[in-house]
C-alpha positions in Angstrom: 191.4 -30.6 27.6 193.0 -29.6 23.9 191.0 -26.3 23.8 190.5 -24.0 27.4 188.6 -21.0 25.7 185.7 -20.4 23.4 185.1 -16.9 22.0 182.0 -16.2 20.4 180.8 -13.6 18.6 177.0 -12.6 19.5 174.8 -10.9 16.1 174.6 -13.3 13.5 176.9 -15.9 15.9 175.7 -17.2 19.1 172.3 -15.4 18.0 169.5 -16.6 15.4 168.5 -13.9 13.3 165.3 -13.4 16.2 168.2 -12.4 18.5 167.6 -15.3 20.7 170.0 -18.0 22.3 168.5 -21.7 20.9 167.9 -24.5 23.8 170.9 -27.1 21.7 173.3 -24.2 21.7 172.8 -22.7 25.2 172.7 -26.4 26.5 176.3 -27.0 24.8 177.5 -23.7 25.7 176.7 -24.8 29.6 178.1 -28.5 29.1 180.9 -26.9 27.4 181.7 -24.5 30.6 181.2 -27.8 33.4 183.9 -29.5 31.2 186.3 -26.5 32.8 186.6 -24.6 29.6 185.9 -20.9 29.6 183.3 -18.7 27.3 183.8 -15.3 26.1 181.8 -13.1 24.2 183.4 -11.0 21.9 180.8 -8.4 20.5 180.5 -4.8 19.0 177.4 -4.2 21.4 177.9 -2.3 24.5 179.1 -3.9 27.9 175.4 -3.3 28.9 174.0 -5.0 25.8 175.8 -8.0 26.5 175.4 -8.6 30.3 171.7 -10.1 30.3 173.1 -12.4 28.0 175.9 -13.6 29.3 174.2 -14.7 32.9 171.6 -16.6 30.8 174.2 -18.9 29.4 176.2 -18.6 33.4 179.0 -17.4 32.3 178.4 -15.8 35.6 178.5 -19.0 37.8 181.8 -20.5 35.7 184.2 -17.6 35.6 183.3 -16.3 31.9 184.5 -13.0 30.1 182.5 -10.3 28.3 184.8 -8.7 25.2 182.4 -5.5 24.6 182.5 -2.4 22.4 184.6 -4.5 19.8 187.5 -4.2 22.1 187.0 -1.6 23.9 186.6 -3.2 27.6 186.9 -6.9 29.1 184.8 -7.6 31.7 184.9 -10.5 34.5 181.2 -11.6 34.6 181.5 -13.7 38.1 182.8 -10.8 39.4 182.2 -7.7 37.3 185.5 -6.8 37.5 186.6 -4.5 34.8 190.3 -6.1 33.3 190.7 -3.6 30.6 189.6 -1.0 28.9 190.7 1.6 26.4 188.7 5.0 25.4 188.5 7.9 23.3 189.3 11.3 24.3 186.1 13.4 24.3 188.1 16.7 22.6 187.9 14.4 19.4 183.7 14.5 19.7 183.5 18.0 18.6 185.1 17.1 15.1 183.1 13.7 14.7 180.3 15.5 15.2 181.0 18.2 12.8 181.6 15.9 10.0 178.4 13.7 11.2 176.3 16.6 10.8 178.2 17.8 7.2 177.1 14.9 5.8 173.5 14.1 7.3 174.6 11.3 9.5 173.3 10.1 13.0 175.6 10.4 15.4 175.7 8.2 18.8 178.0 7.0 21.8 177.1 4.7 24.8 176.9 5.2 28.8 176.3 3.0 31.4 172.3 1.9 30.0 172.0 5.1 27.9 172.7 6.0 24.5 173.1 9.6 23.1 172.2 10.8 20.1 171.5 14.0 17.7 168.7 12.0 16.1 166.6 9.6 18.0 164.3 9.2 14.7 166.7 7.4 13.1 165.7 3.8 12.5 169.2 2.4 12.9 169.9 4.7 15.8 166.3 3.0 17.2 167.1 -0.3 16.0 170.5 -0.6 17.6 169.0 1.0 21.7 166.0 -1.5 21.4 169.0 -4.3 20.8 170.8 -3.4 23.5 168.0 -2.7 25.9 169.2 1.1 26.5 167.4 4.0 27.1 167.6 6.5 24.0 168.6 10.3 24.7 168.3 13.1 21.9 170.3 16.0 22.4 171.3 18.9 20.0 174.5 19.7 22.0 176.3 16.3 21.4 179.8 17.1 21.9 179.0 19.3 24.9 177.0 16.6 26.7 179.9 13.9 25.6 182.5 15.0 28.4 182.9 11.7 29.4 185.5 9.5 27.6 183.4 7.3 25.0 184.7 3.9 24.4 183.2 4.0 20.7 181.5 6.8 18.9 178.7 5.1 15.7 178.0 7.3 13.3 175.2 6.0 10.9 173.4 6.7 7.6 171.6 4.6 4.5 173.6 6.2 2.1 176.5 3.4 1.7 178.5 5.6 -0.8 179.1 8.5 1.9 179.9 6.1 4.7 182.6 4.9 2.3 183.6 8.4 1.7 183.7 9.3 5.1 185.6 5.9 6.6 188.3 6.4 3.8 188.6 9.9 5.0 189.2 9.3 8.1 191.8 6.5 7.8 194.0 9.0 6.8 193.1 11.8 8.7 192.5 10.4 12.4 195.7 7.8 11.6 198.0 7.3 14.4 194.9 8.5 16.7 191.7 6.8 16.2 190.4 3.4 14.0 187.8 3.7 12.1 185.7 0.9 10.2 182.2 -0.4 9.0 180.3 -2.8 11.0 177.4 -2.7 9.2 176.6 -1.3 5.8 175.0 1.5 7.3 177.1 1.7 10.9 180.7 3.7 10.7 182.5 3.0 14.3 185.5 4.7 15.1 187.1 3.3 18.0 190.8 3.8 20.0 193.3 3.3 18.0 194.9 -0.8 17.7 191.5 -1.5 19.3 190.1 -5.0 17.3 189.0 -8.0 18.9 192.1 -9.8 18.7 194.1 -7.4 19.8 191.8 -6.9 23.4 191.6 -11.2 23.7 195.4 -10.9 23.1 195.4 -9.4 26.5 192.8 -11.2 28.3 195.1 -14.8 27.1 198.5 -12.9 28.8 196.1 -12.5 31.9 195.1 -16.0 32.0 198.0 -17.5 30.6 196.6 -19.1 27.5 198.1 -19.7 24.4 196.3 -18.8 21.6 196.3 -22.4 20.4 194.5 -23.1 22.8 191.1 -21.1 22.3 188.6 -21.9 19.9 187.4 -18.9 18.2 183.7 -18.3 15.9 182.2 -15.4 13.8 180.7 -14.8 11.5 181.7 -11.0 10.6 184.7 -8.8 9.4 185.3 -7.6 12.7 185.7 -11.4 13.6 188.3 -12.3 10.8 191.6 -11.1 13.3 190.1 -13.7 16.2 189.3 -15.9 13.9 193.0 -16.0 12.3 194.4 -15.7 16.5 192.6 -18.8 17.6 194.4 -22.1 17.4 190.5 -23.2 15.9 189.1 -20.6 14.2 185.5 -21.5 12.9 183.3 -19.3 10.4 179.7 -19.2 10.4 177.4 -21.0 7.7 176.1 -17.6 7.0 179.5 -15.5 6.6 180.9 -13.5 4.2 183.3 -15.0 2.0 185.7 -13.3 2.6 185.2 -14.7 6.2 185.3 -18.0 5.8 188.3 -17.6 3.6 190.6 -17.2 6.8 188.8 -19.8 9.0 190.0 -23.1 9.4 186.5 -24.8 9.5 183.1 -23.8 8.3 179.5 -24.3 10.7 176.0 -24.3 10.0 174.4 -20.8 10.0 173.3 -19.3 13.2 169.5 -20.3 12.2 171.0 -24.2 12.4 172.4 -24.4 15.6 176.1 -23.0 13.8 177.9 -22.6 17.2 176.5 -25.9 18.9 177.2 -28.0 16.0 181.0 -26.6 16.1 181.5 -27.2 19.8 179.9 -30.6 19.7 182.2 -31.7 17.1 185.3 -29.8 18.3 185.6 -30.7 21.6 182.2 -32.4 23.3 183.2 -35.3 21.5 186.5 -35.8 22.2 185.3 -35.7 26.3 186.1 -38.9 28.2 185.2 -39.4 31.9 188.6 -38.8 33.1 188.6 -35.2 31.8 185.5 -34.3 34.0 186.3 -31.6 36.3 184.8 -32.5 39.5 185.6 -29.5 41.4 184.4 -27.3 38.8 181.2 -28.9 38.4 181.1 -29.2 42.5 181.7 -25.5 42.4 179.2 -24.7 40.0 176.7 -26.4 41.2 177.2 -24.0 44.8 174.3 -22.1 44.5 171.8 -25.2 42.8 170.1 -27.9 44.8 173.2 -30.1 44.9 174.8 -27.3 46.4 172.7 -26.2 49.2 172.3 -30.0 50.6 175.7 -30.2 50.5 176.0 -33.0 47.5 179.5 -33.8 46.0 180.4 -35.6 43.3 183.8 -37.9 43.6 184.1 -39.7 40.9 182.8 -40.1 37.4 184.1 -42.8 35.1 181.4 -44.2 32.0 179.2 -45.8 33.5 179.4 -45.3 37.6 179.3 -42.2 39.0 179.7 -41.2 43.2 179.2 -38.2 45.3 178.6 -37.7 48.9 175.8 -36.0 50.8 176.0 -34.8 54.6 173.5 -35.9 57.0 172.5 -32.5 58.7 170.1 -29.8 59.4 169.9 -29.4 55.4 169.3 -33.0 55.2 167.8 -35.0 58.0 163.9 -35.0 59.5 163.4 -33.9 62.4 164.3 -37.1 64.6 167.5 -36.5 63.5 167.7 -39.1 60.6 168.2 -38.9 57.0 165.5 -37.2 54.7 164.0 -39.9 52.2 163.2 -36.9 49.6 167.2 -35.9 50.0 168.3 -39.1 49.4 166.0 -39.4 46.5 167.8 -36.0 45.2 171.1 -37.7 45.8 170.1 -39.9 43.8 169.0 -38.0 40.9 172.1 -35.5 40.9 174.7 -38.6 40.2 172.2 -40.2 37.7 171.7 -37.3 35.9 175.8 -36.3 35.2 176.1 -40.5 34.6 173.7 -40.0 31.8 175.4 -36.2 30.8 178.6 -38.6 30.5 176.9 -40.9 28.3 174.9 -38.8 26.2 176.4 -38.2 22.2 177.4 -34.5 22.3 174.1 -33.6 20.3 171.6 -35.3 22.9 170.7 -33.8 26.4 169.0 -35.8 29.0 165.8 -35.2 31.7 164.7 -37.1 34.5 161.4 -39.2 33.9 161.3 -41.3 36.7 162.4 -42.2 40.3 161.3 -44.6 43.0 163.6 -45.9 46.5 163.4 -48.2 48.9 164.6 -47.2 52.2 166.0 -49.9 53.9 167.6 -48.2 57.2 168.8 -45.2 58.5 171.5 -43.0 58.7 172.1 -40.3 61.4 172.8 -37.1 61.7 176.5 -36.4 61.6 177.1 -39.4 59.0 178.0 -38.4 55.4 176.3 -41.1 52.7 178.1 -41.9 49.5 176.0 -42.7 46.4 176.9 -44.8 43.7 175.2 -44.7 40.3 175.4 -47.7 37.8 174.0 -47.8 34.7 172.1 -51.0 34.3 170.4 -50.4 30.9 171.4 -47.7 27.9 168.6 -47.5 25.4 168.0 -44.9 22.6 165.9 -42.7 24.3 166.3 -43.6 27.8 169.4 -44.5 30.8 168.4 -46.8 33.3 170.7 -46.0 36.5 170.8 -48.2 39.9 171.6 -46.2 43.0 173.0 -47.8 45.7 173.8 -45.0 49.1 175.7 -46.3 52.0 176.5 -44.8 55.4 180.0 -43.9 56.1 180.6 -47.5 57.5 178.6 -49.4 54.3 175.5 -49.9 55.3 173.3 -49.6 52.5 170.2 -47.1 53.5 168.5 -46.7 50.3 168.7 -48.4 46.6 167.2 -45.9 43.9 166.0 -46.7 40.6 166.5 -43.7 38.2 165.3 -43.4 34.7 166.4 -40.6 32.4 164.6 -39.7 28.5 167.5 -39.1 26.3 166.8 -37.1 23.5 168.2 -34.6 20.8 168.8 -31.1 21.6 167.2 -28.7 19.4 
């Protein structure tokens, strides 16, 4: 594959304005991962606010990563291993709190599933807590209670001019110790020095031995510019600011128009050939699904032909020790499903519509059967597959007809 990693901003990029992932985008990202490409969610959100989304996109099954706090942490979603972290010395917190109080700003930070703030009634703070699904705790002794090392500290105000003034002051006052930037017109963020998405992404790329030229990065905000410029293919969302678009190689549609899916379908999925399909990764990804529970393993894939094996054992036999007809049909649907996935255009998906089988002879416990699926009709809205299933001695056990419905992703 030309690219080995896809790095995605979350809010304004991956998510719609309603903070959801569309079915088309989810299907595209899962398919990209099935092709052996790593997916990284790079967000200003705390780790806790990204984990659920990462699991929804099956990063935990495909070895994906979370780059949270704008680069403050890297988490392996599959193992939950912390690969990188940089935090703020709590000695700075009293100073940050005094400045917030002097300007009438709300101040808050994160710890595990909790947000700690001096103003729980501030609408921006409440919004942030809801967005990340975190508990909100108010205290009038903020700096005393932040005895831990936070990944970042946030100030909030609707007085944009005042925030800009403090940002400019702190860029000089805190230079060499902390970095300061506005992620929204109403948020001023304080992070450890040199922390941004590109710098932390470079750490991950070095750990995985992936050149920056082999990654795709997609974002919409100013905080995404450095990673867009770092990537071999930098993509700006259609809803991005003009300054972000100017730094990108490609501009896709907006987050309300499946911009991420459209970009990846063009950049990655359109170039996939059957010989590119990593069968070992598909087998590993299916370990905890039906195919894994039945012991099904893909062994061959080409355009119009898919093969797989399945053991006849306690998982797939009848009480009399012969292959169960239901397991046979599951094997047939599995190979025909992969076959249709190979044939579908990047903006298409398939679902099973009908299966019927003729069981002609028996396969006995201890044997391994082999399924061979061949396409007999490739229509615009449906695929029809013939699946023959043989014993290890090439005796035909069953002949199955599978019909898959092909539809546009929505």
